[in-house]
C-alpha positions in Angstrom: -0.8 69.2 -0.9 -1.1 66.9 2.1 0.7 63.5 3.2 -3.2 61.7 2.6 -4.2 63.5 -0.8 -0.4 61.7 -2.1 -1.2 58.4 -0.6 -4.6 58.4 -1.7 -3.3 57.9 -6.0 -0.7 55.6 -4.8 -3.4 53.3 -3.1 -5.8 53.2 -5.9 -2.7 52.3 -8.1 -1.8 49.2 -5.9 -5.2 48.2 -5.7 -5.8 48.1 -9.7 -2.2 46.3 -9.4 -3.6 43.7 -7.2 -7.0 43.2 -9.1 -5.0 42.9 -12.1 -2.7 40.2 -10.7 -5.9 38.8 -9.2 -7.3 38.6 -12.7 -4.1 36.9 -14.3 -4.6 34.2 -11.7 -7.8 33.9 -12.4 -8.2 33.5 -15.9 -5.3 30.6 -15.6 -7.1 29.2 -12.3 -10.5 29.1 -14.5 -9.0 27.6 -17.3 -7.4 24.7 -15.5 -10.8 24.6 -13.3 -12.9 24.5 -16.7 -10.5 21.8 -17.8 -10.6 19.7 -15.3 -14.3 19.7 -14.8 -14.5 19.0 -18.9 -12.6 16.3 -18.3 -14.2 15.0 -15.2 -17.6 15.5 -16.8 -17.0 13.2 -20.0 -15.1 10.3 -18.1 -18.2 10.4 -15.3 -14.9 10.2 -12.7 -12.2 12.2 -11.0 -8.9 12.5 -12.6 -6.9 11.0 -9.9 -9.1 7.7 -9.9 -8.2 7.1 -13.6 -4.5 8.0 -13.4 -4.2 5.5 -10.7 -5.6 2.7 -12.9 -2.8 3.6 -16.0 0.5 1.5 -15.9 2.5 4.0 -14.9 6.5 4.7 -15.0 8.6 4.4 -12.0 9.6 8.4 -12.4 5.3 9.2 -12.6 4.5 11.2 -9.3 1.8 10.1 -7.2 -1.7 11.8 -8.3 -1.8 14.0 -5.4 0.9 16.0 -6.9 -0.7 17.5 -9.7 -3.4 19.5 -8.2 -0.5 21.0 -6.1 1.9 21.1 -8.8 -0.7 23.0 -11.2 -1.5 25.2 -8.4 2.1 26.6 -8.1 2.3 27.2 -11.7 -1.0 29.1 -11.7 0.5 31.3 -9.5 3.8 31.7 -11.2 2.4 31.7 -14.6 -0.3 33.9 -13.7 2.4 36.1 -12.4 4.2 36.7 -14.8 1.7 37.3 -16.9 0.5 40.2 -15.0 4.4 41.4 -15.0 4.4 41.4 -19.0 1.1 43.1 -19.3 2.0 45.8 -16.7 5.3 47.0 -18.4 6.1 49.3 -20.6 7.0 48.5 -24.0 10.2 47.9 -24.3 12.9 49.4 -26.9 12.1 49.4 -30.9 14.7 46.5 -31.0 13.0 44.2 -28.7 9.5 42.4 -29.2 6.9 44.4 -27.7 4.7 42.9 -24.4 1.7 42.1 -26.7 3.5 39.5 -28.1 4.5 38.2 -25.4 0.8 37.9 -23.9 -0.5 36.7 -26.7 1.9 33.8 -26.4 0.8 33.8 -23.1 -2.9 33.5 -23.9 -2.0 31.0 -25.8 -0.8 28.5 -23.4 -3.8 29.1 -21.2 -5.9 28.0 -24.1 -3.5 25.2 -25.4 -3.2 23.9 -21.6 -7.1 23.8 -21.3 -7.2 20.4 -23.5 -4.8 18.0 -21.5 -7.1 17.0 -18.9 -10.3 16.4 -21.3 -8.1 14.5 -24.0 -6.4 12.4 -21.3 -8.9 11.5 -19.0 -11.9 12.9 -20.8 -11.9 11.2 -24.0 -8.4 8.6 -22.9 -6.7 10.0 -26.6 -3.4 9.6 -24.4 -1.4 10.7 -27.6 -3.1 13.7 -28.0 -3.0 14.6 -25.0 1.1 13.9 -25.3 0.6 16.3 -28.2 -0.8 18.9 -26.2 1.8 18.9 -23.6 4.4 19.3 -26.4 2.6 21.8 -27.9 1.8 23.9 -24.2 6.2 23.1 -23.5 6.8 24.8 -26.7 4.5 27.7 -26.3 5.6 28.3 -22.9 9.7 28.4 -23.9 8.8 31.1 -26.5 7.0 33.2 -24.1 9.7 33.1 -21.7 12.0 34.0 -24.6 10.1 36.9 -25.4 9.1 37.9 -22.1 13.0 38.2 -21.0 13.2 40.6 -23.5 10.4 42.8 -21.6 10.7 41.7 -17.8 13.1 39.6 -16.4 11.5 38.5 -13.3 8.6 37.5 -15.8 10.7 35.1 -17.7 11.9 33.4 -14.5 8.5 33.1 -13.2 8.0 30.9 -16.6 10.4 28.4 -15.9 9.0 26.3 -13.6 6.0 25.7 -15.9 8.3 25.1 -18.8 10.1 22.5 -16.8 7.1 20.8 -15.7 5.8 20.6 -19.1 8.9 19.2 -20.1 8.6 16.1 -17.4 4.8 15.8 -18.2 5.2 15.5 -21.9 7.8 12.7 -21.6 5.9 11.1 -18.5 2.5 11.4 -21.0 4.4 9.6 -23.5 5.5 6.9 -21.7 2.0 6.4 -20.2 0.8 6.6 -23.5 3.3 3.8 -24.6 2.0 1.5 -21.7 -1.7 2.3 -22.2 -2.3 1.3 -25.2 
């Protein structure tokens, strides 16, 4: 077999893997985009102007931080899910990768609820509950991911940390803006 013939299956495999990664990123980004669109459509204005109108604690970041943070989290969390998806099933004593992927999928759905709740309907306590639930689901996902792929688990940690912070921030904003 020639060298070109041997490289062709590897190229196809790499292209499939790149496509799967792009799909995972796309799923997370699409869910986030639909969430933002729904919140803006319902409120009739963008989230940043609404955020600037809230009374916020001193530790609240400026509104421009959120799209940057969530864009980075889209990449890390989607990459984590992709690594779990392509990992072989672990030993019988470890949780199956399907269980980890189910928690990842639940996180996608839950994550999509915050913006419409906080900015579309201005239900700040419901949005805080959504953030807390997302943090719990991502924490469970990270623990399951650790049994399947260590890198995937590490890539989930930034979202766990950010959603813990976002939950605290959301709770304070809900208290200050009854």
